[in-house]
C-alpha angles and dihedrals in degrees: 000000000000117000110231113227123238088238091061091048089049090054090050091050090052093048093047096054112128094010117134093238125124124221141199133165138212119230121225094219099065106001090240122143125228116233120270117274143152142239105044117202142167111240095182141003097280106025134085120200139179126175101333099329117103127175137168112257091240091058095057118092098182143349120224122202122200104207095182113103121196109197122197109232102172147309096277098036127075117247114270113239120213122188110210095174093117091050092052092047093050091053092048093046092048089054092043092238114154118232144165131214109224119174092342091307120116107226127198112193110209104175 
């Protein structure tokens, strides 16, 4: 398995800004996943953060992206579902970042 550099992940974070995708990551230490959240960013050279969850790059085993958006339309109308899987894949392929799609989630294995 290729280890994906922090620089590549930083490029992905920049390209994904403002997208309606949700993220979570799995930690190496205990295999637990963080809760789902949005707007991933890189507050410093070695850390990745989204919502209020921040971890050092070396502590993250994988990042999962939920490309399915459920948009509230109104009280009497069902939510509208948008599948952004192709959009996520295009960004990752352009950056040459390897990924897998497992149970509709796009998974980037870091370590």
